TORMIVEX-378189 format. One record per atom (N, C-alpha, C, O): atom name; residue in three letters; x, y, z. Coordinates in Angstrom, 3 decimals, decimal comma. Example, Ala and Ser with C-alpha at 12.3 -4.5 7.8 and 13.67 -1.06 7.14 Angstrom:
2
REC   vexro   loro         c1         c2         c3
REC       N    ALA     13,190     -5,690      7,800
REC      CA    ALA     12,300     -4,500      7,800
REC       C    ALA     13,200     -3,300      7,800
REC       O    ALA     14,236     -3,319      8,465
REC       N    SER     12,850     -2,250      7,080
REC      CA    SER     13,670     -1,060      7,140
REC       C    SER     12,900      0,030      7,870
REC       O    SER     13,409      1,138      8,039
END
This chain:
152
REC   vexro   loro         c1         c2         c3
REC       N    MET    149,714     89,418    102,654
REC      CA    MET    147,539     89,517    101,507
REC       C    MET    147,732     90,884    101,876
REC       O    MET    148,210     91,152    102,978
REC       N    SER    147,251     92,204    100,673
REC      CA    SER    147,789     93,918    100,815
REC       C    SER    146,283     93,784    100,931
REC       O    SER    145,399     92,983    100,629
REC       N    ILE    146,491     95,461    101,765
REC      CA    ILE    144,893     95,828    102,174
REC       C    ILE    143,906     95,736    100,721
REC       O    ILE    142,699     95,494    100,721
REC       N    SER    144,724     95,985     99,559
REC      CA    SER    143,633     96,327     98,487
REC       C    SER    142,796     95,010     97,875
REC       O    SER    141,699     94,804     97,357
REC       N    SER    144,015     94,227     98,262
REC      CA    SER    143,291     93,136     97,565
REC       C    SER    142,077     92,069     98,978
REC       O    SER    141,191     91,243     98,761
REC       N    TYR    142,469     92,468     99,938
REC      CA    TYR    141,329     92,279    100,778
REC       C    TYR    139,977     92,623    100,959
REC       O    TYR    139,232     91,918    101,639
REC       N    PHE    139,437     94,117    100,150
REC      CA    PHE    139,044     94,765    100,142
REC       C    PHE    138,133     94,706     98,360
REC       O    PHE    136,959     94,923     98,059
REC       N    ARG    139,268     94,336     97,573
REC      CA    ARG    138,671     94,263     96,546
REC       C    ARG    137,277     93,402     96,054
REC       O    ARG    136,421     93,928     95,343
REC       N    PRO    137,198     92,149     96,490
REC      CA    PRO    135,982     91,406     96,367
REC       C    PRO    134,688     92,121     97,006
REC       O    PRO    133,652     91,876     96,387
REC       N    VAL    134,554     92,957     98,123
REC      CA    VAL    134,064     93,705     98,666
REC       C    VAL    133,509     94,664     97,492
REC       O    VAL    132,432     94,666     96,896
REC       N    ILE    134,486     95,358     97,404
REC      CA    ILE    134,318     96,996     96,556
REC       C    ILE    133,116     96,653     95,280
REC       O    ILE    132,095     97,295     95,034
REC       N    VAL    133,769     95,115     94,428
REC      CA    VAL    133,681     94,508     93,041
REC       C    VAL    131,933     94,110     93,644
REC       O    VAL    130,940     94,204     92,922
REC       N    ALA    131,917     93,726     94,911
REC      CA    ALA    129,927     93,478     95,331
REC       C    ALA    129,131     94,694     95,252
REC       O    ALA    128,045     94,965     94,740
REC       N    ALA    130,121     95,433     96,006
REC      CA    ALA    129,078     96,720     95,742
REC       C    ALA    128,521     97,870     94,931
REC       O    ALA    127,577     98,660     94,932
REC       N    LEU    129,932     97,451     94,026
REC      CA    LEU    129,312     98,053     92,730
REC       C    LEU    128,992     97,214     91,466
REC       O    LEU    129,134     97,814     90,400
REC       N    SER    128,672     96,204     91,425
REC      CA    SER    128,172     95,179     90,412
REC       C    SER    126,845     95,520     91,059
REC       O    SER    126,653     95,747     92,254
REC       N    PRO    125,756     95,518     89,841
REC      CA    PRO    124,415     95,237     89,897
REC       C    PRO    124,091     94,033     89,838
REC       O    PRO    124,630     93,265     89,041
REC       N    VAL    122,935     93,582     90,870
REC      CA    VAL    122,440     92,035     91,118
REC       C    VAL    121,008     92,008     90,411
REC       O    VAL    119,988     92,601     90,761
REC       N    GLY    121,218     91,123     89,276
REC      CA    GLY    119,921     90,786     88,416
REC       C    GLY    119,548     92,135     87,701
REC       O    GLY    120,070     93,249     87,741
REC       N    THR    118,494     91,651     87,054
REC      CA    THR    117,463     92,623     86,366
REC       C    THR    116,581     93,540     87,578
REC       O    THR    116,001     94,584     87,282
REC       N    ASP    116,587     92,988     88,921
REC      CA    ASP    115,756     93,987     89,518
REC       C    ASP    116,346     95,387     90,043
REC       O    ASP    115,604     96,343     90,268
REC       N    SER    118,104     95,447     90,265
REC      CA    SER    118,659     96,579     90,647
REC       C    SER    118,262     97,498     89,721
REC       O    SER    117,921     98,623     90,088
REC       N    LEU    118,256     97,109     88,322
REC      CA    LEU    118,090     98,338     87,164
REC       C    LEU    116,668     99,014     87,361
REC       O    LEU    116,614    100,243     87,326
REC       N    ALA    115,591     98,322     87,553
REC      CA    ALA    114,431     99,120     88,309
REC       C    ALA    114,203     99,638     89,525
REC       O    ALA    113,228    100,354     89,754
REC       N    ALA    115,125     99,301     90,444
REC      CA    ALA    115,044     99,490     91,605
REC       C    ALA    114,863    101,308     91,774
REC       O    ALA    115,105    102,071     90,839
REC       N    GLY    114,403    101,765     93,133
REC      CA    GLY    114,081    103,062     93,516
REC       C    GLY    115,490    103,590     93,737
REC       O    GLY    116,557    102,978     93,762
REC       N    PRO    115,207    104,952     93,902
REC      CA    PRO    116,535    105,681     93,673
REC       C    PRO    116,721    106,185     95,188
REC       O    PRO    117,508    107,077     95,504
REC       N    LEU    116,099    105,666     95,856
REC      CA    LEU    116,363    105,098     97,484
REC       C    LEU    116,538    104,452     98,173
REC       O    LEU    116,839    104,455     99,367
REC       N    ASP    116,264    103,469     97,085
REC      CA    ASP    116,123    102,137     97,783
REC       C    ASP    117,909    101,299     98,153
REC       O    ASP    118,058    100,143     98,549
REC       N    ALA    118,939    102,229     97,892
REC      CA    ALA    120,293    101,937     98,279
REC       C    ALA    120,186    102,322    100,015
REC       O    ALA    120,858    101,764    100,882
REC       N    PHE    119,359    103,208    100,206
REC      CA    PHE    119,388    103,617    101,578
REC       C    PHE    118,448    102,801    102,607
REC       O    PHE    118,350    103,102    103,796
REC       N    ARG    117,787    101,752    102,005
REC      CA    ARG    116,851    101,192    102,867
REC       C    ARG    117,279    100,059    104,059
REC       O    ARG    118,202     99,286    103,803
REC       N    ASP    116,749     99,999    105,055
REC      CA    ASP    117,323     99,719    106,121
REC       C    ASP    119,125     99,860    106,866
REC       O    ASP    119,736     99,121    107,638
REC       N    VAL    119,460    101,016    106,258
REC      CA    VAL    120,831    101,420    106,763
REC       C    VAL    120,578    102,802    106,823
REC       O    VAL    121,488    103,223    107,538
REC       N    ASN    119,798    103,858    106,455
REC      CA    ASN    119,368    105,422    106,746
REC       C    ASN    118,083    105,876    106,867
REC       O    ASN    117,196    105,811    106,016
REC       N    ARG    118,034    106,287    107,843
REC      CA    ARG    116,846    107,714    107,398
REC       C    ARG    117,073    108,726    106,615
REC       O    ARG    118,241    108,959    106,300
REC       N    LEU    116,258    109,360    106,239
REC      CA    LEU    116,728    110,386    105,267
REC       C    LEU    115,456    111,437    105,358
REC       O    LEU    114,259    111,202    105,520
REC       N    VAL    116,218    112,783    105,179
REC      CA    VAL    115,223    113,513    105,007
REC       C    VAL    115,238    114,248    103,546
REC       O    VAL    116,172    114,946    103,150
REC       N    VAL    114,132    113,990    102,869
REC      CA    VAL    113,973    114,318    101,713
REC       C    VAL    113,660    116,004    101,490
REC       O    VAL    112,822    116,489    102,251
REC       N    VAL    114,232    116,808    100,588
REC      CA    VAL    114,301    118,197    100,744
REC       C    VAL    113,731    118,711     99,623
REC       O    VAL    113,554    117,826     98,786
REC       N    SER    113,286    120,056     99,183
REC      CA    SER    112,586    120,250     98,575
REC       C    SER    112,524    121,849     98,282
REC       O    SER    111,461    122,416     98,538
REC       N    LEU    113,415    122,470     97,853
REC      CA    LEU    113,725    124,008     98,303
REC       C    LEU    113,946    125,043     97,216
REC       O    LEU    114,822    125,138     96,356
REC       N    PRO    112,874    125,802     97,516
REC      CA    PRO    113,033    126,782     96,146
REC       C    PRO    114,393    127,544     96,238
REC       O    PRO    115,253    127,109     97,004
REC       N    GLN    114,616    128,622     95,516
REC      CA    GLN    115,860    129,235     95,446
REC       C    GLN    115,416    130,182     96,135
REC       O    GLN    114,278    130,644     96,219
REC       N    GLY    117,153    130,681     97,038
REC      CA    GLY    116,977    131,346     98,196
REC       C    GLY    117,990    131,400     99,174
REC       O    GLY    119,163    131,434     98,804
REC       N    PRO    117,682    131,413    100,446
REC      CA    PRO    118,423    131,314    101,406
REC       C    PRO    118,193    130,019    102,278
REC       O    PRO    118,983    129,619    103,134
REC       N    ALA    116,893    129,368    101,907
REC      CA    ALA    116,428    127,953    102,624
REC       C    ALA    117,595    127,216    102,263
REC       O    ALA    117,741    126,504    103,256
REC       N    ALA    118,351    126,985    101,619
REC      CA    ALA    119,655    126,000    101,818
REC       C    ALA    120,531    126,197    102,716
REC       O    ALA    121,199    125,327    103,276
REC       N    GLU    120,578    127,743    102,951
REC      CA    GLU    121,464    127,772    104,056
REC       C    GLU    121,579    127,366    105,529
REC       O    GLU    122,408    126,977    106,351
REC       N    ASN    119,840    127,780    105,356
REC      CA    ASN    119,631    127,570    106,866
REC       C    ASN    119,672    125,903    106,894
REC       O    ASN    120,150    125,278    107,840
REC       N    VAL    119,114    125,299    105,745
REC      CA    VAL    119,246    124,000    106,035
REC       C    VAL    120,652    123,268    106,316
REC       O    VAL    120,852    122,547    107,293
REC       N    ALA    121,534    123,542    105,381
REC      CA    ALA    123,147    123,144    106,088
REC       C    ALA    123,742    123,561    107,422
REC       O    ALA    124,555    122,931    108,098
REC       N    ALA    123,135    124,845    107,698
REC      CA    ALA    123,532    125,308    109,041
REC       C    ALA    122,741    124,694    110,280
REC       O    ALA    123,186    124,788    111,424
REC       N    ALA    121,029    123,790    109,850
REC      CA    ALA    120,717    123,450    110,952
REC       C    ALA    121,286    122,066    111,090
REC       O    ALA    121,279    121,332    112,078
REC       N    TRP    121,969    121,790    109,426
REC      CA    TRP    122,230    120,114    109,540
REC       C    TRP    123,523    119,976    110,369
REC       O    TRP    123,667    119,061    111,180
REC       N    CYS    124,821    121,287    110,043
REC      CA    CYS    125,503    121,260    110,824
REC       C    CYS    125,848    121,205    112,518
REC       O    CYS    126,816    120,748    113,127
REC       N    LEU    124,774    121,790    112,912
REC      CA    LEU    124,660    122,284    114,436
REC       C    LEU    124,149    120,875    115,143
REC       O    LEU    124,218    120,450    116,296
REC       N    HIS    123,755    120,496    114,250
REC      CA    HIS    123,227    119,013    114,939
REC       C    HIS    123,780    117,661    114,451
REC       O    HIS    123,138    116,633    114,663
REC       N    ARG    124,645    117,648    113,976
REC      CA    ARG    125,847    116,703    113,288
REC       C    ARG    125,787    115,249    113,851
REC       O    ARG    125,611    114,131    113,367
REC       N    VAL    126,015    115,772    115,108
REC      CA    VAL    126,134    114,626    116,321
REC       C    VAL    124,563    113,493    116,199
REC       O    VAL    124,481    112,321    115,832
REC       N    LYS    123,524    114,431    116,666
REC      CA    LYS    122,497    113,936    116,660
REC       C    LYS    121,814    113,255    115,131
REC       O    LYS    120,886    112,454    115,021
REC       N    ILE    122,662    113,910    114,037
REC      CA    ILE    121,744    113,260    112,922
REC       C    ILE    123,146    111,677    112,808
REC       O    ILE    122,864    110,560    112,374
REC       N    ASP    124,307    112,034    113,244
REC      CA    ASP    124,682    110,907    112,716
REC       C    ASP    124,647    109,840    113,901
REC       O    ASP    125,458    108,917    113,833
REC       N    GLU    123,635    109,904    115,148
REC      CA    GLU    123,337    108,621    115,637
REC       C    GLU    122,466    108,304    115,427
REC       O    GLU    122,180    107,169    115,808
REC       N    ARG    121,432    109,123    114,654
REC      CA    ARG    120,548    108,513    114,049
REC       C    ARG    120,237    107,856    112,529
REC       O    ARG    119,216    107,432    111,987
REC       N    ASP    121,525    107,981    112,157
REC      CA    ASP    121,791    107,472    110,639
REC       C    ASP    120,872    107,877    109,776
REC       O    ASP    120,145    107,117    109,136
REC       N    LEU    120,859    109,694    109,692
REC      CA    LEU    120,120    110,595    108,926
REC       C    LEU    121,007    110,991    107,601
REC       O    LEU    121,855    111,851    107,838
REC       N    LYS    120,971    110,613    106,530
REC      CA    LYS    121,158    111,566    105,287
REC       C    LYS    119,990    112,568    104,873
REC       O    LYS    118,775    112,533    105,066
REC       N    ILE    120,873    113,521    104,193
REC      CA    ILE    120,050    114,646    103,661
REC       C    ILE    119,552    114,287    102,345
REC       O    ILE    120,512    114,561    101,625
REC       N    ILE    118,523    113,787    101,512
REC      CA    ILE    118,575    113,695     99,739
REC       C    ILE    118,161    115,155     99,474
REC       O    ILE    117,331    115,807    100,108
REC       N    ASP    118,943    115,565     98,353
REC      CA    ASP    118,229    117,092     97,548
REC       C    ASP    117,725    116,706     96,336
REC       O    ASP    118,334    116,447     95,298
REC       N    ALA    116,123    116,688     96,656
REC      CA    ALA    115,607    116,424     95,454
REC       C    ALA    115,043    118,121     94,824
REC       O    ALA    114,032    118,127     94,123
REC       N    SER    115,527    119,043     95,031
REC      CA    SER    115,195    120,124     94,801
REC       C    SER    115,496    120,279     93,185
REC       O    SER    116,459    119,881     92,531
REC       N    GLU    113,985    121,209     92,672
REC      CA    GLU    114,110    121,247     91,109
REC       C    GLU    115,242    122,254     90,566
REC       O    GLU    115,361    123,409     90,974
REC       N    GLY    116,336    121,451     89,252
REC      CA    GLY    117,260    122,315     88,935
REC       C    GLY    118,597    121,981     90,069
REC       O    GLY    119,140    120,957     90,485
REC       N    ALA    118,725    123,099     90,236
REC      CA    ALA    120,778    123,058     90,677
REC       C    ALA    120,390    122,641     92,133
REC       O    ALA    119,311    122,784     92,708
REC       N    GLN    121,786    121,981     92,659
REC      CA    GLN    121,657    121,312     94,171
REC       C    GLN    121,604    122,581     94,550
REC       O    GLN    121,915    123,636     93,998
REC       N    ARG    121,041    122,232     95,857
REC      CA    ARG    120,374    123,725     96,835
REC       C    ARG    121,131    123,460     97,891
REC       O    ARG    121,669    124,439     98,409
REC       N    VAL    121,500    121,502     98,770
REC      CA    VAL    121,806    121,778     99,973
REC       C    VAL    123,241    120,951     99,682
REC       O    VAL    123,292    119,732     99,521
REC       N    ALA    124,232    121,732     99,650
REC      CA    ALA    125,852    121,005     99,658
REC       C    ALA    126,412    119,897    100,245
REC       O    ALA    127,240    119,069     99,864
REC       N    THR    125,418    120,154    101,837
REC      CA    THR    125,294    118,401    102,060
REC       C    THR    125,014    117,270    102,182
REC       O    THR    125,559    116,312    102,731
REC       N    GLY    123,746    117,476    101,408
REC      CA    GLY    123,206    116,690    100,671
REC       C    GLY    123,534    116,098     99,477
REC       O    GLY    124,265    116,624     98,638
REC       N    VAL    122,717    114,396     99,314
REC      CA    VAL    123,301    113,369     98,349
REC       C    VAL    122,463    113,997     97,381
REC       O    VAL    121,323    114,382     97,640
REC       N    ARG    123,171    114,136     95,951
REC      CA    ARG    122,240    114,506     94,828
REC       C    ARG    121,893    113,742     94,078
REC       O    ARG    122,806    113,943     93,277
REC       N    LEU    121,307    112,974     93,613
REC      CA    LEU    120,764    112,392     92,659
REC       C    LEU    120,531    112,618     91,229
REC       O    LEU    120,270    113,820     91,265
REC       N    ASN    120,446    112,280     89,984
REC      CA    ASN    120,747    112,795     89,074
REC       C    ASN    119,397    112,836     88,544
REC       O    ASN    118,613    112,106     89,150
REC       N    PRO    118,788    113,678     87,307
REC      CA    PRO    117,849    114,253     87,369
REC       C    PRO    116,722    113,247     86,967
REC       O    PRO    115,596    113,743     86,982
REC       N    GLU    116,810    111,830     86,585
REC      CA    GLU    116,041    111,202     86,529
REC       C    GLU    115,111    110,739     87,894
REC       O    GLU    113,901    110,869     88,083
REC       N    GLN    115,981    110,253     88,605
REC      CA    GLN    116,340    110,028     90,011
REC       C    GLN    115,283    110,569     91,044
REC       O    GLN    114,450    110,052     91,789
REC       N    ILE    115,876    112,393     90,618
REC      CA    ILE    114,927    113,706     91,195
REC       C    ILE    113,759    113,243     90,790
REC       O    ILE    113,080    112,867     91,746
REC       N    ILE    113,114    113,082     89,492
REC      CA    ILE    111,896    113,270     89,118
REC       C    ILE    110,827    112,339     90,047
REC       O    ILE    109,822    112,574     90,717
REC       N    ALA    111,733    110,994     89,653
REC      CA    ALA    111,286    109,778     90,615
REC       C    ALA    110,462    110,260     91,726
REC       O    ALA    109,260    110,290     91,988
REC       N    VAL    111,827    110,716     92,418
REC      CA    VAL    111,691    110,923     93,990
REC       C    VAL    110,280    112,229     93,904
REC       O    VAL    109,227    111,990     94,496
REC       N    ARG    110,383    112,969     93,460
REC      CA    ARG    109,517    113,879     93,711
REC       C    ARG    108,191    113,907     93,343
REC       O    ARG    107,320    114,647     93,801
REC       N    GLN    108,008    112,488     91,917
REC      CA    GLN    106,399    111,941     91,947
REC       C    GLN    106,080    111,288     93,183
REC       O    GLN    105,099    111,619     93,849
REC       N    HIS    106,998    110,226     93,572
REC      CA    HIS    106,708    109,130     94,580
REC       C    HIS    106,358    110,102     96,099
REC       O    HIS    105,746    109,612     97,048
REC       N    PHE    106,802    111,315     96,081
REC      CA    PHE    106,353    111,827     97,651
REC       C    PHE    105,544    113,416     97,418
REC       O    PHE    105,362    114,390     98,149
REC       N    LYS    105,226    113,108     96,137
REC      CA    LYS    103,995    113,890     95,828
REC       C    LYS    104,440    115,934     95,917
REC       O    LYS    103,728    116,860     96,307
REC       N    LEU    105,742    115,944     95,421
REC      CA    LEU    106,109    117,101     95,634
REC       C    LEU    105,864    118,091     94,191
REC       O    LEU    106,256    117,637     93,115
REC       N    ALA    105,228    119,392     94,244
REC      CA    ALA    104,858    119,633     93,388
REC       C    ALA    106,481    120,290     92,626
REC       O    ALA    107,645    120,293     93,030
REC       N    ALA    105,682    120,885     91,137
REC      CA    ALA    106,698    121,731     90,818
REC       C    ALA    106,637    123,104     91,199
REC       O    ALA    105,632    123,593     91,714
REC       N    GLY    107,503    123,633     91,002
REC      CA    GLY    107,799    125,494     91,529
REC       C    GLY    106,872    125,513     92,911
REC       O    GLY    105,905    126,265     93,039
REC       N    GLU    107,318    124,567     93,928
REC      CA    GLU    107,029    124,503     95,427
REC       C    GLU    107,394    125,747     95,748
REC       O    GLU    108,613    125,803     95,583
REC       N    PRO    106,802    127,224     96,281
REC      CA    PRO    107,154    128,329     96,720
REC       C    PRO    107,577    128,129     98,638
REC       O    PRO    108,381    128,884     99,183
REC       N    ARG    107,017    127,250     99,220
REC      CA    ARG    108,102    127,365    100,328
REC       C    ARG    108,504    125,479    100,298
REC       O    ARG    107,944    124,620     99,617
REC       N    PRO    109,549    125,322    101,201
REC      CA    PRO    110,753    124,691    101,531
REC       C    PRO    109,313    123,324    101,805
REC       O    PRO    108,111    123,412    102,055
REC       N    VAL    110,182    122,271    101,607
REC      CA    VAL    109,153    121,168    102,541
REC       C    VAL    110,590    119,827    102,744
REC       O    VAL    111,660    119,687    102,152
REC       N    PHE    110,006    119,150    103,721
REC      CA    PHE    111,076    118,168    104,400
REC       C    PHE    110,463    116,986    104,609
REC       O    PHE    109,598    116,987    105,485
REC       N    ILE    110,609    116,300    104,221
REC      CA    ILE    110,206    114,630    104,248
REC       C    ILE    110,696    114,257    105,213
REC       O    ILE    111,788    114,822    105,276
REC       N    LEU    110,562    113,627    106,047
REC      CA    LEU    111,253    112,131    107,067
REC       C    LEU    110,506    110,782    106,257
REC       O    LEU    109,307    110,555    106,093
REC       N    VAL    111,964    109,828    105,739
REC      CA    VAL    111,629    108,639    105,270
REC       C    VAL    112,259    107,773    106,673
REC       O    VAL    113,016    108,400    107,414
REC       N    GLY    111,982    106,583    106,944
REC      CA    GLY    112,517    105,694    107,658
REC       C    GLY    112,841    104,894    107,162
REC       O    GLY    112,514    104,590    106,015
REC       N    LYS    113,731    104,189    108,018
REC      CA    LYS    114,712    102,720    107,601
REC       C    LYS    113,978    102,167    106,129
REC       O    LYS    114,451    101,967    105,010
REC       N    ASP    112,868    102,054    106,582
REC      CA    ASP    111,651    100,802    105,988
REC       C    ASP    111,350    101,547    104,608
REC       O    ASP    110,735    100,948    103,726
REC       N    GLY    111,835    102,996    104,409
REC      CA    GLY    111,614    103,360    103,022
REC       C    GLY    109,948    104,004    103,141
REC       O    GLY    109,121    104,172    102,246
REC       N    GLY    109,870    104,232    104,403
REC      CA    GLY    108,034    105,143    104,233
REC       C    GLY    108,298    106,053    104,929
REC       O    GLY    109,168    106,171    105,792
REC       N    GLU    107,072    107,153    104,345
REC      CA    GLU    107,145    109,041    104,831
REC       C    GLU    106,330    108,456    106,116
REC       O    GLU    105,312    107,770    106,216
REC       N    LYS    107,412    109,149    107,239
REC      CA    LYS    107,342    109,206    108,203
REC       C    LYS    106,333    110,192    108,740
REC       O    LYS    105,181    109,996    109,124
REC       N    ALA    107,335    111,746    108,645
REC      CA    ALA    106,659    113,052    108,575
REC       C    ALA    107,058    113,768    107,885
REC       O    ALA    108,200    113,598    107,457
REC       N    ARG    106,338    114,807    107,507
REC      CA    ARG    106,284    116,024    106,757
REC       C    ARG    106,313    117,873    107,245
REC       O    ARG    105,573    118,597    107,912
REC       N    GLN    107,192    118,000    106,723
REC      CA    GLN    107,452    119,900    107,315
REC       C    GLN    107,593    120,818    105,892
REC       O    GLN    108,400    120,731    104,966
REC       N    ASP    106,465    121,726    106,127
REC      CA    ASP    106,720    122,949    105,207
REC       C    ASP    107,303    124,254    105,709
REC       O    ASP    106,654    124,783    106,612
REC       N    GLY    108,111    124,714    105,409
REC      CA    GLY    108,585    126,122    105,359
REC       C    GLY    110,126    125,698    106,424
REC       O    GLY    111,266    125,909    106,010
REC       N    THR    109,908    125,257    107,420
REC      CA    THR    111,268    125,509    108,143
REC       C    THR    110,986    123,932    108,972
REC       O    THR    110,005    123,242    109,251
REC       N    LEU    112,727    123,849    109,189
REC      CA    LEU    112,886    122,393    108,886
REC       C    LEU    113,530    122,447    110,741
REC       O    LEU    114,508    122,974    111,271
REC       N    ASP    112,231    121,500    111,311
REC      CA    ASP    112,463    121,570    112,727
REC       C    ASP    112,977    119,930    113,145
REC       O    ASP    112,333    118,896    113,319
REC       N    LEU    114,334    120,224    113,203
REC      CA    LEU    115,082    118,495    113,334
REC       C    LEU    114,446    117,850    114,700
REC       O    LEU    113,658    116,911    114,814
REC       N    ASP    115,103    118,732    115,767
REC      CA    ASP    114,696    118,484    117,112
REC       C    ASP    113,282    117,871    116,722
REC       O    ASP    113,274    116,646    116,835
REC       N    THR    111,889    118,517    116,220
REC      CA    THR    110,838    117,380    116,686
REC       C    THR    110,819    115,969    115,566
REC       O    THR    109,875    115,180    115,532
REC       N    TRP    111,698    115,888    114,942
REC      CA    TRP    111,575    114,716    114,506
REC       C    TRP    112,892    114,130    115,365
REC       O    TRP    112,359    113,066    115,678
REC       N    PHE    113,834    114,074    115,796
REC      CA    PHE    114,803    113,424    116,468
REC       C    PHE    114,003    113,188    117,621
REC       O    PHE    114,614    112,258    118,147
REC       N    VAL    112,885    113,472    118,456
REC      CA    VAL    111,919    112,697    119,157
REC       C    VAL    110,902    111,437    118,145
REC       O    VAL    110,573    110,253    118,231
REC       N    LEU    110,795    112,103    117,611
REC      CA    LEU    109,808    111,219    116,553
REC       C    LEU    110,364    109,520    116,322
REC       O    LEU    109,826    108,418    116,431
REC       N    ILE    111,854    110,060    115,916
REC      CA    ILE    112,806    108,828    115,402
REC       C    ILE    112,589    108,387    116,531
REC       O    ILE    111,757    107,480    116,514
REC       N    ASP    113,136    108,736    117,907
REC      CA    ASP    113,324    107,935    118,703
REC       C    ASP    112,550    107,180    119,459
REC       O    ASP    112,853    106,247    120,203
REC       N    HIS    111,413    107,707    119,185
REC      CA    HIS    110,295    106,402    119,429
REC       C    HIS    109,635    105,072    118,112
REC       O    HIS    108,681    104,295    118,093
REC       N    MET    110,711    105,389    117,212
REC      CA    MET    110,175    104,261    116,643
REC       C    MET    110,938    103,145    116,927
REC       O    MET    112,117    103,180    117,279
REC       N    PRO    110,025    101,804    116,719
REC      CA    PRO    110,776    100,743    117,058
REC       C    PRO    112,270     99,961    116,462
REC       O    PRO    112,787     99,027    117,075
REC       N    THR    112,828    100,525    115,181
REC      CA    THR    114,181    100,373    115,348
REC       C    THR    114,866    101,793    115,745
REC       O    THR    115,711    101,974    114,868
REC       N    ARG    114,886    102,443    116,286
REC      CA    ARG    115,189    103,440    116,717
REC       C    ARG    115,792    102,955    118,224
REC       O    ARG    116,874    103,201    118,757
REC       N    ARG    114,666    102,184    118,670
REC      CA    ARG    114,381    101,897    120,223
REC       C    ARG    115,491    100,379    120,692
REC       O    ARG    116,043    100,033    121,736
REC       N    GLN    115,397     99,714    119,076
REC      CA    GLN    116,255     98,302    118,830
REC       C    GLN    117,799     99,275    118,923
REC       O    GLN    118,497     98,838    119,837
REC       N    GLU    118,239    100,082    118,425
REC      CA    GLU    119,185    100,240    117,935
REC       C    GLU    120,223    100,897    119,033
REC       O    GLU    121,449    100,830    119,122
REC       N    ILE    118,900    101,774    120,093
REC      CA    ILE    119,709    102,402    121,354
REC       C    ILE    119,722    101,326    122,440
REC       O    ILE    120,135    101,631    123,559
REC       N    GLN    119,266    100,001    122,163
REC      CA    GLN    119,251     98,978    123,023
REC       C    GLN    120,419     98,199    122,330
REC       O    GLN    120,879     97,396    123,142
REC       N    ASN    120,761     98,169    121,694
REC      CA    ASN    122,065     97,438    121,349
REC       C    ASN    123,202     97,982    121,684
REC       O    ASN    124,124     97,366    122,218
REC       N    GLN    123,206     98,945    121,448
REC      CA    GLN    124,232    100,417    122,275
REC       C    GLN    124,513    100,021    123,423
REC       O    GLN    125,637     99,634    123,743
REC       N    GLN    123,642    100,062    124,094
REC      CA    GLN    123,255    100,188    125,496
REC       C    GLN    124,216     98,627    125,709
REC       O    GLN    125,236     98,741    126,389
REC       N    LYS    123,985     97,635    125,306
REC      CA    LYS    124,815     96,319    125,420
REC       C    LYS    126,054     96,334    124,854
REC       O    LYS    126,859     95,493    125,252
REC       N    LYS    126,383     97,112    124,007
REC      CA    LYS    127,704     97,401    123,701
REC       C    LYS    128,488     97,989    124,759
REC       O    LYS    129,608     97,532    124,986
REC       N    SER    128,066     98,871    125,377
REC      CA    SER    128,922     99,732    126,214
REC       C    SER    129,054     99,210    127,724
REC       O    SER    129,847     99,552    128,600
REC       N    ASP    127,886     98,151    127,740
REC      CA    ASP    127,973     96,990    128,800
REC       C    ASP    128,920     96,618    129,199
REC       O    ASP    128,925     95,707    130,027
END
């Protein structure tokens, strides 16, 4: 049996819609129970470079916490390392998180694996503060315990 034939059912299942509920699903539902998210809305300017630099600087801590960045900025993509949604999804995310049109300052929203907003920062992204917050969440504590059991 070839490798491609082994993974074919997995790929087909992952790409196939499941019922009609998937058509009405929210744009962030694919990340639920898998990733914590940082939804960003950035005005034009150097803020995107600062976010990308912070993201690269903290790469290991970000990966340990299953974080993904979702670029919900108006107009063109601002964060090259972020997941970019289609325009309709961006509108839905901006409405859901009450992101005003023409925000003059960067906005960062931490979304838990349950899909709920956990924290919000305006102006500057402080990942260290969020790492502490995440590490105190019940799901993260369970993940740490599971990692410790695996290493024992």
